[in-house]
C-alpha positions, 0 to 999 in steps of 0.5 A, spaced: 972 752 184 969 748 178 969 752 172 961 753 169 961 752 162 956 751 157 954 744 152 949 743 146 946 738 142 946 743 137 939 741 135 933 742 138 928 736 141 929 731 136 921 727 135 922 720 134 917 718 128 914 712 125 915 710 117 910 705 116 906 707 110 898 704 112 898 701 118 901 703 125 905 697 129 904 696 135 905 701 140 910 698 144 917 700 143 915 706 140 918 713 143 913 716 148 911 722 143 908 727 149 906 733 146 911 738 144 911 744 138 911 739 133 905 734 135 900 739 137 902 745 133 895 744 130 891 742 135 894 747 141 889 754 142 892 758 147 888 761 152 883 768 150 887 774 150 894 771 152 897 771 146 895 779 145 898 781 152 904 777 151 906 781 144 905 787 147 908 786 154 914 781 151 914 786 145 914 780 140 911 778 135 904 773 134 908 767 132 913 768 137 908 768 142 905 762 140 912 758 139 913 761 147 907 758 149 908 751 145 916 751 147 913 753 154 908 746 154 914 742 150 920 744 156 917 745 162 915 737 164 922 735 162 926 740 166 922 738 172 923 731 170 931 732 170 930 736 176 928 730 180 933 724 177 939 730 178 937 729 185 942 733 189 947 735 183 940 739 180 943 746 180 936 749 176 932 750 169 932 756 165 928 758 158 932 761 153 931 765 147 925 771 144 921 764 143 923 760 149 927 755 145 932 752 149 932 749 155 938 750 160 939 746 166 945 747 170 948 742 174 955 740 179 957 734 176 960 733 168 957 726 168 951 728 167 951 732 161 949 726 156 943 725 160 940 732 160 943 732 152 938 726 151 933 729 154 933 735 150 936 741 153 943 744 154 946 742 159 951 747 164 955 746 169 956 750 175 960 750 182 953 750 186 947 746 187 940 749 188 941 746 195 947 749 196 945 756 194 938 756 197 941 754 203 946 760 203 939 764 203 936 762 209 943 764 213 942 771 209 935 772 211 936 771 218 943 776 217 939 781 214 934 786 217 926 783 217 924 791 216 927 797 216 927 801 224 922 806 221 917 806 215 922 812 213 928 809 212 930 805 206 932 798 208 938 795 208 937 790 202 930 790 200 930 784 196 935 778 195 934 771 191 937 764 188 939 767 181 940 760 177 943 763 171 948 767 175 949 760 180 949 766 186 945 770 191 943 776 189 942 781 194 939 788 191 941 793 197 941 801 197 947 801 201 951 796 199 957 797 203 953 797 210 950 790 206 957 788 204 959 788 212 952 784 213 954 779 208 961 778 211 959 776 217 953 771 215 958 767 215 957 764 208 961 763 202 962 771 199 964 768 193 956 766 192 954 773 193 952 778 189 950 785 192 948 789 187 945 797 187 939 797 187 933 802 189 928 798 188 923 798 194 917 794 194 910 796 197 905 791 197 899 793 193 893 795 196 890 801 196 883 805 199 880 807 193 874 803 190 873 800 185 872 792 181 875 786 186 873 786 193 873 789 198 875 789 206 871 792 210 869 799 207 875 803 204 881 798 203 881 794 195 884 788 193 884 783 188 881 776 187 887 770 187 883 763 185 876 760 187 878 754 192 874 750 195 874 746 203 870 740 204 863 744 202 866 751 203 867 755 197 872 761 197 877 763 194 886 765 196 889 773 196 895 776 199 895 776 207 896 783 206 889 784 204 886 782 211 887 780 218 883 772 220 876 775 221 875 781 216 870 781 212 869 782 205 865 785 199 864 783 192 865 788 186 858 790 186 859 791 194 854 785 196 856 781 202 861 775 200 865 773 206 870 772 212 878 771 211 879 765 214 885 765 215 891 771 214 899 770 214 903 776 212 909 779 213 913 772 213 908 769 207 903 773 204 897 769 203 889 769 205 884 765 204 876 767 204 870 764 205 864 765 202 857 765 202 852 761 198 851 768 193 858 766 191 860 761 186 867 759 184 869 758 177 876 756 174 877 762 170 881 769 170 879 775 168 883 776 161 881 784 161 878 783 155 872 782 157 873 774 157 877 769 163 882 764 161 881 757 164 885 754 170 887 747 169 892 745 175 898 748 178 904 746 174 910 750 176 913 754 170 920 755 170 925 761 169 924 764 164 917 762 162 912 767 160 906 769 166 900 774 165 897 777 171 889 779 173 887 784 177 882 789 179 886 796 178 891 794 171 887 788 168 891 784 164 898 784 164 904 779 162 912 778 162 917 773 165 918 768 171 925 771 174 927 768 179 924 764 184 925 763 192 925 771 193 926 775 199 922 782 199 922 786 205 916 791 206 916 796 211 911 791 214 916 786 215 919 781 210 916 776 205 920 769 204 920 764 198 917 769 193 918 769 185 919 775 182 918 777 175 918 783 170 910 783 170 907 791 172 902 792 178 899 797 181 896 798 188 889 794 188 892 789 184 895 785 190 892 778 191 891 777 184 892 771 179 899 770 176 897 764 171 902 761 166 898 758 160 892 755 164 897 753 170 895 757 176 902 760 179 900 764 186 897 771 188 900 778 187 904 780 193 908 787 192 912 790 187 915 797 184 914 800 178 907 801 174 905 799 168 906 807 165 913 806 165 914 798 168 916 795 174 918 789 177 912 785 181 912 778 186 908 773 187 907 769 193 906 761 190 899 758 190 902 751 191 904 753 198 898 757 201 893 750 198 897 746 203 897 751 209 890 752 209 888 745 206 885 748 200 883 745 194 884 750 187 878 750 182 879 747 176 877 745 169 879 738 169 872 733 172 873 729 178 871 721 176 870 715 179 871 713 172 865 708 171 861 707 166 865 706 161 864 699 156 873 697 156 877 699 162 884 697 163 889 697 168 896 697 169 902 700 173 907 706 173 913 707 176 916 714 177 917 717 169 915 711 166 909 712 161 906 705 158 901 705 152 893 702 152 890 698 150 896 694 152 901 696 147 898 697 143 891 701 139 885 700 138 880 701 130 875 707 130 871 705 124 867 712 124 867 719 126 865 721 133 867 722 140 872 718 143 873 720 151 877 717 157 877 716 165 884 715 167 884 713 175 891 714 178 894 713 185 893 719 191 899 723 191 901 722 184 902 726 178 898 722 172 897 724 165 893 721 159 894 723 152 890 720 146 894 719 140 892 718 132 895 714 127 895 718 120 898 714 116 905 715 117 907 717 125 903 717 131 900 724 132 898 726 140 890 729 138 888 730 146 892 730 152 889 732 160 896 733 164 893 736 170 897 736 177 893 730 180 893 723 178 886 723 176 884 725 168 879 725 163 879 726 156 873 727 151 876 728 143 871 728 136 875 725 131 875 721 124 875 714 123 882 711 124 887 708 129 888 710 136 891 710 142 892 712 150 899 713 153 899 714 160 904 719 162 907 719 170 910 725 171 912 724 179 910 718 183 908 711 182 902 706 183 896 703 180 892 706 175 885 703 172 883 707 165 877 707 162 875 708 155 870 708 150 870 709 142 865 712 137 
């Protein structure tokens, strides 16, 4: 079996700069300065209430909390790109350190080490790929009982998940010997499975008391996940165990609200509710402090990234993403493909939002513990819900046909490529004012847009739009100077057009 070993560059991700003194060189050939901690530190403004919650719940300093959010924004796209590049050899990625300053990417091949180091990550060579670990976990899900024989019984295994840091599938079990017998008979490589003792018995987090959020029928209460749209119909996503299709809801104020259009539990734990015209969806999450956090997209955060949860019982709490692809056995049955976190939650928080910076992650499913002593909470990833019901997440990113701009340029990108506009160059603005641009990319791709300004020595990113889809818009108020747009393919390929206006 290959020996696990790590390789590091021994330094932070390098940021290449130009050294010309006054007038910028042509953009062609200069490095893609997609935002990093140094290029965005002065302009980065975390969502309201997020820094304070990270300081409280992770027990880190304000400086560490700010650095963590900057590093997560900088390193997550690198992990995403490396996962595509390494393909079947990719074995997972995670962030390390109180400020998430190190990205670790695992592979099954020594040959990938230079590529990982060149991208600015630490390389770790392991025995099993993420695909292999996922297949092992699927077999265990089939072999282990999906629910206790009686509601009062402890399940054979309450939780199992892929642990990319250990390069194993972890099974949490109250009955070790009974669980090991099942694992040994499941036809999997037992060296890849770690059975650990645990009294963790997750429960769905709805309750029967009054309060905020929304109500199902006359007594049950859950929390709204994220506002969505389907055609001309507005609504929101939430947990499946909160209500069955056809169940009616009322809002936090007991005003008639909507009807469950679809619901799946167990197996999954998601649902969506269509609301009436009295309710207007907003791309925002309650931060528990009288304000909101904007929802800009749904980019998946990696293991080790910070994540915050909003719910109607305990409001706003934060923690870290620990493992993905967790299977949780509730008294009602097993739910698969959940994400495990160390964020606390309590009854009534079910269905509520999980968000990383301004990117939607999922809706609260269940957990154990509480927000006094701490706990473990699982969420249903948002992407699966949107796909299952054909929903569109309500975000702050506006859609546009990119018409009416005085300047328009076109181009084409392959997956992972980038280009500067105007073509390989820049433009001069002789006055202060508003710079605006609209990117129209190919359907099914994820193209991002960045505005950079020359500061006399190097190019700095001053504005960005990096939602999960192909179309982006930027509006930036700046002083006179040289400017350039960077169009980047985070995933996908095809032609694009960019309309822009300078002061």
